[in-house]
N, C-alpha and C positions, 0 to 999 in steps of 0.2 A: 435151270435158271428160273423157271416159273415158281419154284419153291423159294429160291434164294432172294430174288428181286423184291418181293413184298416185305422181306425182313429188313431191307436196306434203309428205307425211310425211318421207321421207328428206331432202328439201331443207331442211326446217325443222330437222331434227336436225343436219345439216351446218352450217347457218348459226349455230345455237346454239353448237356447238363452236368455231366460228371467232370468236364474239363479234360478229357482224354485227348492227347495229341495223336495225329495220324501215325507218327513213327512208333508210338507205344503200341498201337494196334498191330503194326507190322511185326514188331518183336513178339507180341503175344501170339499171333497166329504161327510165327516161326517156331516158337517154343512148343506149341501144340503139335506141330508137324514133327519136330524132333522126338517128342514124347511118343507120338504114334509110331515112328520108326523103331524106337526101342521096343515097343510092344509087338510090332510085326516080327521082330527077330526072336521073340520068345517062342518056346516049343509048345506052349499051352494055347489051344484054340480059343479059350475064353478070353484071353488078352487080345486076340485078333479082333474080336467084336468090339472091344473098347477102342482099339486103334481105328477101326472103321468109323465109329462115332466121332472120335476126335478129328478125323480128317474132314468130316462134313462140317463140324464147327469151324475148323480152319478155313473152309471154303467161304462160309458166311463172313468171317472176319476179313478174309482177303478181299471180298467185295466191298467191305465197309471202309477200308482205309482210304481208298481213292475218293469215295463219295464224301467222307468226312473232310478230307483235305479241300475238296472243291466247295463244300458247304460253308466251311469256316474261313475260306480265303487263305488256306495254309498249304497250297500246292508248292512243293519244294523240290529242288534237284536231289536232295538227300532222299526224300520219300520215294522218288522214282527209282533210283539205283538200289536203295536199301530193299525195297520190295522185291525187285528182280533177283538180287543176290541171295536174299533169304529163301526165296522159292527154289533157286538152284541148289542151295545147300540142303534143303529139306528133301528134294527129290533125290539127290545123291545118297543121302542117308537112308531113304526108303528102299532104293535099289540095293544098297549094301545089305540092308536087312533081308530083302527078298533072296539074296544070294545064300542065306542060311537054309533055304528050303528048295534049292534047285541048283543047276549048273551056273557057276559064277560067270563064265563067258557069255551065256545067254542073258543074264541079268545086266552085264556091262553093255552088251549090244543094245538091249532094250532101253537102257538109260540114254545111250547116244541117240537112238531113234526118237525117244521122247523129246529130247532137247530140239531136234529138228522139227518135230510136229508142233511144239510150242512156238518155235520161231516162225513157222508158217502161219500159225494162228495169229500171232502178233502182227506180222507184216502184211498178211492178207487184209486185215481190217484197216491198217494204215494206208495201204495202196488203194483200197476201195475209196477211202475218204479223200485221198489226193485226187483220184480220177474224177470224182463226182463233186469236187469243189468244196469239200468240208473244211472246217477250220483246222489248222495244225495244232498238235497237242501243246499245251502250255509248258514252257520250260521250267517255271517255278523260280522262287527266290533262292539265292545262294545261302548256305548256312552261316550262322554268326558265331555260335558257341564253339569252343575248341574241340569238344568231343564230337560235335556234329561235323566239323571239317575233317576230323580224323576218320569218322565213319564213312563220310562221302568218298574220301580217297580210297579206302579199302573196297567199298561196294562198287564204285565206278571202275576201279582197277580190275575187279573180278569180272565185271561186265565186258570191259574192253578186251580182256584176255580170252574169255570163253565164248560169250554170246555175241559180241559185236561182229566178229568174223562170220558167224552164222547168219546174222541179220543181213550183212552185206552180200553173202552168197545167195540167200533167198531172193533178195531184191534183184540181183544180177540175173539169176535163173528166170525169174518172172519176166524180166525185160527180154531175155533171149527167147523164152517160150512165146511171148507176144510177137516177136519178130518172125519166129518160125511159123506161127499160125497166120500172120498177115502177109508174109512174103516180103516184108520191108526190112531194111537194115535196122540194127538194134538202135533204139532211141529215136526213131523217126515215125512212130505210129501217130496217127491223128488223135485228137481228143475223143472223137466218137469211137474209134477203135479201142482206146484205153477204157472208156466206159463200158464197152461191150465185153472186153476181156475181164475186167474187174466188176462184173455185174453182181447183183444180189445173190443169185443162185450159186455162182462160183465161190463167192466169199463165204456164204453160209456153209457150203460143203467143207470149207477149211477151218473156219473159226469155231465150229462145233467140236473140234478136237482139243479145246482149251483145257486149262488145269481143273476147272470145275468138273468137266466131264471125266477127266482122268481119275479124280479122287472118288467119284461115284463108282466107276468101274473097279478101282482098287478096293473100295469099301465093300462092294458086292462080292468080290473074290474072297476077301477076308471073312465076311459073314458066312460064306458057303464053305469055309474051311479049306480053301485052295488058294493060298496067297500067291504062289508062283504062277498060277494061271494068268495073272495080270501081265507078267513079262511077255507071255505068248500073245496076249491081246494087243500089247503095244506093237509087237512085230507085225501083227495082222493089220494094225492101223498104218504101219509103214507101207504095206502093200496097197492099202486103200488110198493113201496119198498118191502113189504112183498111178493108180487107176483114175483118180480124180484129175490129175494132170493130163492124162491122155484124153479123158472125156472133155475137158475144157478146150483142148486144141481142136478136137473134132467138132464140138458145138460151135466154136467161134467160126471155123471155116464154113460150116453149114449156114449159119446166120449171115455171114458175109456174102455167100453166094446168093442167098435169098434177097438180101438187100440190093446186090448188084443187078439181079434179075428184075426186081421191082423198079429200079432206077432206069434200066434199059427199056422196060415196057412204058 
């Protein structure tokens, strides 16, 4: 992200001058992702390197669309759901392409694990913001044109069918883990306990599993001529997620004991 973020400001200014809409940026990076998936499926390693480069360009554009929407006052409900839906479709296409280079059940399992990792990335950041009093995300304006309304219905329907249950499950799991760590009933943690649970270190351990990181890892595997290695890396990240959850529970309990000891002293 230290490479990507410096490109966001100049990129937004350029797109503003060109009159590009945020939704057009979403469709552009989605097209690049699908093109990359087609190249990943190719048997020629030379095309894999091109796919790796396309994925990094997609990452830059994926970070530009939201910044462009905020800069131009064009945050919209369509943009939110369209971006999420496009990323889901691109990821599905990428893992379908990876299945050409290894066991398809492993590719399918890795795709499922990745969607969980990305849900944790999204919800960890949102829960951290809620616990620390950050502003809620903007809902955005409803669409006006007929094609925009149709696109919203499709993209929102995809989100509600596939990703919304995952988001709800992650949030529920986080509340239950906090209850387990604090020894309190679910939903009764104090604001201080919530801030302690969703602290910077815990959030960073989870949000660094986001899509930008994933495309860097996939790009590296493609450049090294071992595309299917990425599926195994995703499964390893699933184990990492479980380890982070255990670490957070132990860390919370340790800090809570120290705070209780200091209060008693």
